[in-house]
VOTIDREN-709984 format. One record per residue (C-alpha): x, y, z; residue in three letters. Coordinates in nm, 4 decimals, padded with zeros to 6 digits. Layout:
VOTIDREN-709984
+----------+----------+----------+-----+
!        X !        Y !        Z !   r !
+----------+----------+----------+-----+
!        X !        Y !        Z ! Ala !
...
+----------+----------+----------+-----+
***
This chain:
VOTIDREN-709984
+----------+----------+----------+-----+
!        X !        Y !        Z !   r !
+----------+----------+----------+-----+
!  00.6826 ! -01.3187 !  01.7335 ! Unk !
!  00.6211 ! -01.2973 !  02.1062 ! Unk !
!  00.9085 ! -01.2475 !  02.3468 ! Unk !
!  01.0209 ! -01.5430 !  02.5609 ! Unk !
!  00.9364 ! -01.5664 !  02.9321 ! Unk !
!  01.1401 ! -01.3354 !  03.1560 ! Unk !
!  01.2645 ! -01.1296 !  02.8603 ! Unk !
!  01.3367 ! -00.7718 !  02.9727 ! Unk !
!  01.3025 ! -00.8836 !  03.3365 ! Unk !
!  01.6693 ! -00.8014 !  03.4003 ! Unk !
!  01.8791 ! -00.4973 !  03.3186 ! Unk !
!  02.0642 ! -00.6563 !  03.0264 ! Unk !
!  01.7691 ! -00.7932 !  02.8302 ! Unk !
!  01.5725 ! -00.4782 !  02.9119 ! Unk !
!  01.8529 ! -00.2823 !  02.7475 ! Unk !
!  01.8556 ! -00.5169 !  02.4478 ! Unk !
!  01.4810 ! -00.4745 !  02.4156 ! Unk !
!  01.5243 ! -00.0988 !  02.4216 ! Unk !
!  01.7805 ! -00.1152 !  02.1391 ! Unk !
!  01.5319 ! -00.3119 !  01.9322 ! Unk !
!  01.2674 ! -00.0467 !  01.9918 ! Unk !
!  01.5219 !  00.2129 !  01.8846 ! Unk !
!  01.5720 !  00.0233 !  01.5594 ! Unk !
!  01.1985 !  00.0336 !  01.4936 ! Unk !
!  01.1934 !  00.4075 !  01.5591 ! Unk !
!  01.4949 !  00.4699 !  01.3356 ! Unk !
!  01.3388 !  00.2637 !  01.0579 ! Unk !
!  01.0339 !  00.4926 !  01.0699 ! Unk !
!  01.2035 !  00.8262 !  01.1339 ! Unk !
!  01.5071 !  00.7977 !  00.9036 ! Unk !
!  01.3682 !  00.6335 !  00.5869 ! Unk !
!  01.6137 !  00.8013 !  00.3482 ! Unk !
!  01.9175 !  00.6944 !  00.5461 ! Unk !
!  01.7804 !  00.3438 !  00.5861 ! Unk !
!  01.7075 !  00.3162 !  00.2124 ! Unk !
!  02.0715 !  00.3924 !  00.1333 ! Unk !
!  02.1943 !  00.1316 !  00.3815 ! Unk !
!  01.9495 ! -00.1193 !  00.2347 ! Unk !
!  02.0534 ! -00.0486 ! -00.1239 ! Unk !
!  02.4201 ! -00.0966 ! -00.0394 ! Unk !
!  02.3379 ! -00.4229 !  00.1365 ! Unk !
!  02.1522 ! -00.5382 ! -00.1754 ! Unk !
!  02.4706 ! -00.5024 ! -00.3819 ! Unk !
!  02.6583 ! -00.7308 ! -00.1433 ! Unk !
!  02.3730 ! -00.9805 ! -00.1643 ! Unk !
!  02.3700 ! -00.9610 ! -00.5445 ! Unk !
!  02.7401 ! -01.0361 ! -00.5561 ! Unk !
!  02.7132 ! -01.3464 ! -00.3367 ! Unk !
!  02.3896 ! -01.4828 ! -00.4838 ! Unk !
!  02.4813 ! -01.7902 ! -00.6878 ! Unk !
!  02.8537 ! -01.7289 ! -00.6512 ! Unk !
!  03.0566 ! -02.0321 ! -00.7629 ! Unk !
!  03.4356 ! -02.0513 ! -00.8068 ! Unk !
!  03.5114 ! -01.6841 ! -00.7360 ! Unk !
!  03.8097 ! -01.5197 ! -00.9014 ! Unk !
!  03.9872 ! -01.4988 ! -00.5664 ! Unk !
!  03.8498 ! -01.7561 ! -00.3169 ! Unk !
!  04.0493 ! -01.6276 ! -00.0207 ! Unk !
!  03.9425 ! -01.2689 ! -00.0843 ! Unk !
!  03.5800 ! -01.3850 ! -00.1069 ! Unk !
!  03.6070 ! -01.4912 !  00.2565 ! Unk !
!  03.7115 ! -01.1402 !  00.3558 ! Unk !
!  03.4299 ! -00.9925 !  00.1491 ! Unk !
!  03.1863 ! -01.2088 !  00.3454 ! Unk !
!  03.3417 ! -01.0805 !  00.6675 ! Unk !
!  03.3118 ! -00.7271 !  00.5356 ! Unk !
!  02.9419 ! -00.7775 !  00.4650 ! Unk !
!  02.8849 ! -00.9305 !  00.8084 ! Unk !
!  03.0519 ! -00.6291 !  00.9720 ! Unk !
!  02.8509 ! -00.3950 !  00.7487 ! Unk !
!  02.5249 ! -00.5464 !  00.8695 ! Unk !
!  02.6410 ! -00.5297 !  01.2305 ! Unk !
!  02.7259 ! -00.1607 !  01.1857 ! Unk !
!  02.3827 ! -00.1032 !  01.0323 ! Unk !
!  02.2201 ! -00.2726 !  01.3311 ! Unk !
!  02.4174 ! -00.0671 !  01.5812 ! Unk !
!  02.3575 !  00.2611 !  01.4002 ! Unk !
!  01.9829 !  00.1976 !  01.3848 ! Unk !
!  01.9747 !  00.1108 !  01.7539 ! Unk !
!  02.1420 !  00.4531 !  01.8090 ! Unk !
!  02.4622 !  00.3030 !  01.9503 ! Unk !
!  02.6826 !  00.5460 !  01.7627 ! Unk !
!  03.0315 !  00.4815 !  01.9042 ! Unk !
!  03.0066 !  00.0995 !  01.8783 ! Unk !
!  02.8765 !  00.1385 !  01.5225 ! Unk !
!  03.1930 !  00.3248 !  01.4239 ! Unk !
!  03.4072 !  00.0559 !  01.5869 ! Unk !
!  03.2424 ! -00.2061 !  01.3659 ! Unk !
!  03.2724 !  00.0180 !  01.0592 ! Unk !
!  03.6464 !  00.0118 !  01.1197 ! Unk !
!  03.6336 ! -00.3686 !  01.1124 ! Unk !
!  03.4405 ! -00.3505 !  00.7872 ! Unk !
!  03.7033 ! -00.1281 !  00.6264 ! Unk !
!  03.9945 ! -00.3381 !  00.7495 ! Unk !
!  03.8441 ! -00.6596 !  00.6150 ! Unk !
!  03.8175 ! -00.5042 !  00.2704 ! Unk !
!  04.1897 ! -00.4228 !  00.2672 ! Unk !
!  04.2826 ! -00.7679 !  00.3914 ! Unk !
!  04.0913 ! -00.9122 !  00.0976 ! Unk !
!  04.2602 ! -00.6828 ! -00.1535 ! Unk !
!  04.6092 ! -00.7330 ! -00.0109 ! Unk !
!  04.5837 ! -01.1115 ! -00.0067 ! Unk !
!  04.4550 ! -01.1061 ! -00.3637 ! Unk !
!  04.7519 ! -00.8930 ! -00.4758 ! Unk !
!  05.0109 ! -01.0781 ! -00.2627 ! Unk !
!  04.9085 ! -01.4469 ! -00.2507 ! Unk !
!  05.1932 ! -01.5402 ! -00.0141 ! Unk !
!  05.0340 ! -01.3103 !  00.2416 ! Unk !
!  04.7515 ! -01.5610 !  00.2932 ! Unk !
!  04.9931 ! -01.8209 !  00.4260 ! Unk !
!  05.1510 ! -01.5571 !  00.6487 ! Unk !
!  04.8086 ! -01.4695 !  00.7883 ! Unk !
!  04.7018 ! -01.8315 !  00.8398 ! Unk !
!  05.0258 ! -01.9435 !  01.0051 ! Unk !
!  05.0582 ! -01.6450 !  01.2365 ! Unk !
!  05.0225 ! -01.8585 !  01.5517 ! Unk !
!  05.2905 ! -02.1140 !  01.4630 ! Unk !
!  05.5569 ! -01.9355 !  01.6651 ! Unk !
!  05.6748 ! -01.5902 !  01.7711 ! Unk !
!  05.8560 ! -01.5306 !  01.4415 ! Unk !
!  05.5412 ! -01.6137 !  01.2439 ! Unk !
!  05.3395 ! -01.3790 !  01.4628 ! Unk !
!  05.5841 ! -01.0949 !  01.4032 ! Unk !
!  05.5916 ! -01.1653 !  01.0292 ! Unk !
!  05.2143 ! -01.1387 !  01.0178 ! Unk !
!  05.2157 ! -00.8134 !  01.2154 ! Unk !
!  05.4728 ! -00.6640 !  00.9791 ! Unk !
!  05.2850 ! -00.7755 !  00.6687 ! Unk !
!  04.9401 ! -00.6632 !  00.7797 ! Unk !
!  05.0028 ! -00.3167 !  00.9182 ! Unk !
!  04.7421 ! -00.0618 !  00.8155 ! Unk !
!  05.0144 !  00.1382 !  00.6449 ! Unk !
!  05.1175 ! -00.1581 !  00.4324 ! Unk !
!  04.7583 ! -00.2451 !  00.3457 ! Unk !
!  04.6876 !  00.1150 !  00.2470 ! Unk !
!  04.9864 !  00.1081 !  00.0109 ! Unk !
!  04.8277 ! -00.1878 ! -00.1655 ! Unk !
!  04.5046 !  00.0057 ! -00.2090 ! Unk !
!  04.6856 !  00.3206 ! -00.3201 ! Unk !
!  04.8615 !  00.1278 ! -00.5955 ! Unk !
!  04.5290 ! -00.0127 ! -00.7151 ! Unk !
!  04.3048 !  00.2943 ! -00.6840 ! Unk !
!  04.4302 !  00.6278 ! -00.5530 ! Unk !
!  04.0835 !  00.7836 ! -00.5341 ! Unk !
!  03.9338 !  00.4993 ! -00.3301 ! Unk !
!  04.2466 !  00.5037 ! -00.1142 ! Unk !
!  04.1797 !  00.8683 ! -00.0293 ! Unk !
!  03.8152 !  00.8014 !  00.0598 ! Unk !
!  03.9012 !  00.4855 !  00.2548 ! Unk !
!  04.1601 !  00.6752 !  00.4593 ! Unk !
!  03.9140 !  00.9525 !  00.5421 ! Unk !
!  03.6497 !  00.7032 !  00.6517 ! Unk !
!  03.9009 !  00.5054 !  00.8559 ! Unk !
!  04.0154 !  00.8167 !  01.0390 ! Unk !
!  03.6518 !  00.9052 !  01.1010 ! Unk !
!  03.5807 !  00.5683 !  01.2621 ! Unk !
!  03.8691 !  00.6239 !  01.5015 ! Unk !
!  03.7551 !  00.9778 !  01.5810 ! Unk !
!  03.3989 !  00.8715 !  01.6594 ! Unk !
!  03.4370 !  00.5494 !  01.8511 ! Unk !
!  03.6804 !  00.2895 !  01.7177 ! Unk !
!  03.9370 !  00.4197 !  01.9695 ! Unk !
!  03.8721 !  00.5859 !  02.3063 ! Unk !
!  03.8981 !  00.9547 !  02.2274 ! Unk !
!  03.7533 !  01.2936 !  02.3275 ! Unk !
!  03.5171 !  01.3309 !  02.0292 ! Unk !
!  03.3375 !  01.0038 !  02.0954 ! Unk !
!  03.3182 !  01.0705 !  02.4685 ! Unk !
!  03.1946 !  01.4268 !  02.4246 ! Unk !
!  02.8996 !  01.3060 !  02.2184 ! Unk !
!  02.7797 !  01.0804 !  02.4997 ! Unk !
!  02.9133 !  01.2392 !  02.8172 ! Unk !
!  02.7035 !  01.4443 !  03.0584 ! Unk !
!  02.8002 !  01.6008 !  03.3889 ! Unk !
!  02.5533 !  01.7346 !  03.6431 ! Unk !
!  02.6425 !  01.9210 !  03.9607 ! Unk !
!  02.4081 !  01.8721 !  04.2512 ! Unk !
!  02.3973 !  01.9106 !  04.6257 ! Unk !
!  02.5697 !  01.5767 !  04.6809 ! Unk !
!  02.8440 !  01.6382 !  04.4273 ! Unk !
!  02.9071 !  01.5962 !  04.0589 ! Unk !
!  02.7246 !  01.3198 !  03.8764 ! Unk !
!  02.8766 !  01.1688 !  03.5636 ! Unk !
!  02.6690 !  00.9967 !  03.2968 ! Unk !
!  02.7472 !  00.8375 !  02.9617 ! Unk !
!  02.4561 !  00.7824 !  02.7252 ! Unk !
!  02.4759 !  00.4348 !  02.5695 ! Unk !
!  02.2037 !  00.5332 !  02.3234 ! Unk !
!  02.1805 !  00.8725 !  02.1593 ! Unk !
!  01.8642 !  01.0724 !  02.1015 ! Unk !
!  02.0347 !  01.3337 !  01.8837 ! Unk !
!  01.8926 !  01.3209 !  01.5282 ! Unk !
!  02.2132 !  01.4592 !  01.3763 ! Unk !
!  02.4231 !  01.1873 !  01.5390 ! Unk !
!  02.1797 !  00.9123 !  01.4411 ! Unk !
!  02.1516 !  01.0305 !  01.0823 ! Unk !
!  02.5251 !  01.0964 !  01.0553 ! Unk !
!  02.6120 !  00.7501 !  01.1845 ! Unk !
!  02.3715 !  00.5843 !  00.9413 ! Unk !
!  02.5156 !  00.7883 !  00.6555 ! Unk !
!  02.8638 !  00.6750 !  00.7553 ! Unk !
!  02.7494 !  00.3123 !  00.7401 ! Unk !
!  02.6364 !  00.3622 !  00.3819 ! Unk !
!  02.9614 !  00.5387 !  00.2920 ! Unk !
!  03.1637 !  00.2569 !  00.4449 ! Unk !
!  02.9757 ! -00.0104 !  00.2536 ! Unk !
!  03.0135 !  00.1694 ! -00.0795 ! Unk !
!  03.3844 !  00.2287 ! -00.0204 ! Unk !
!  03.4444 ! -00.1387 !  00.0613 ! Unk !
!  03.2630 ! -00.2425 ! -00.2548 ! Unk !
!  03.4876 ! -00.0106 ! -00.4561 ! Unk !
!  03.7849 ! -00.1891 ! -00.2971 ! Unk !
!  03.6516 ! -00.5322 ! -00.3932 ! Unk !
!  03.5862 ! -00.4124 ! -00.7457 ! Unk !
!  03.9611 ! -00.4516 ! -00.7971 ! Unk !
!  03.9491 ! -00.8094 ! -00.6686 ! Unk !
!  03.6460 ! -00.9353 ! -00.8633 ! Unk !
!  03.6342 ! -00.7193 ! -01.1785 ! Unk !
!  03.4708 ! -00.9815 ! -01.4004 ! Unk !
!  03.1830 ! -01.0577 ! -01.1651 ! Unk !
!  03.1293 ! -00.6922 ! -01.0843 ! Unk !
!  03.1031 ! -00.6121 ! -01.4548 ! Unk !
!  02.8795 ! -00.9119 ! -01.5287 ! Unk !
!  02.6345 ! -00.8055 ! -01.2579 ! Unk !
!  02.6425 ! -00.4357 ! -01.3451 ! Unk !
!  02.7716 ! -00.3496 ! -00.9983 ! Unk !
!  02.9988 ! -00.0591 ! -01.1049 ! Unk !
!  02.6963 !  00.1326 ! -01.2371 ! Unk !
!  02.5097 !  00.0613 ! -00.9123 ! Unk !
!  02.8013 !  00.1933 ! -00.7091 ! Unk !
!  02.8079 !  00.5173 ! -00.9062 ! Unk !
!  02.4395 !  00.5642 ! -00.8226 ! Unk !
!  02.4852 !  00.4698 ! -00.4580 ! Unk !
!  02.7679 !  00.7142 ! -00.4021 ! Unk !
!  02.5382 !  01.0027 ! -00.4968 ! Unk !
!  02.4346 !  01.1878 ! -00.1840 ! Unk !
!  02.6919 !  01.0145 !  00.0378 ! Unk !
+----------+----------+----------+-----+
***
């Protein structure tokens, strides 16, 4: 497919074109990492293919949102935008807990939907859907996945989901010249360890979220043989 007229003729679309070229390069240079991301994506696709009357309709919505965020994180990691990729991984993880919590506490769905009715409804929603409260729901369902989820969540914050020194240090450069000190922040990274590590984190995030949803859709997971696939996918992550 040819590019449209005037594409890459301005700084923004030129940058977008560069990120696409980075994706091509990552696809070629990091085949093992990409294969893991692809295999995890295939499990999401398998779950949704032909899905009718899911066990928990409201949670299915959050699983779709989780998958959408997973693909966005994959795209960002392959375009070597490491910090933004971790920000989206955080979204992926949070969506999985929203799905689990609403499945376990059906009244929470109404609280979430009606959060903009008034100030009291907004505060009720904020109290119900704190990360601490959501993590308690996961801990009661699966202590091992809770531990992994928490580690991944903290990692997303450390590497880009919040402004912090670790994320800045990975992209920040300072050069001292005759005219003064020049500050630069690399939007795209060229460091193989960062690229590979970010892609690996995407795969870990996807697998963890699927383990969360296993407790929401146990029948479908078992029917499709997804638990066995997850055990294979977690190897090497």
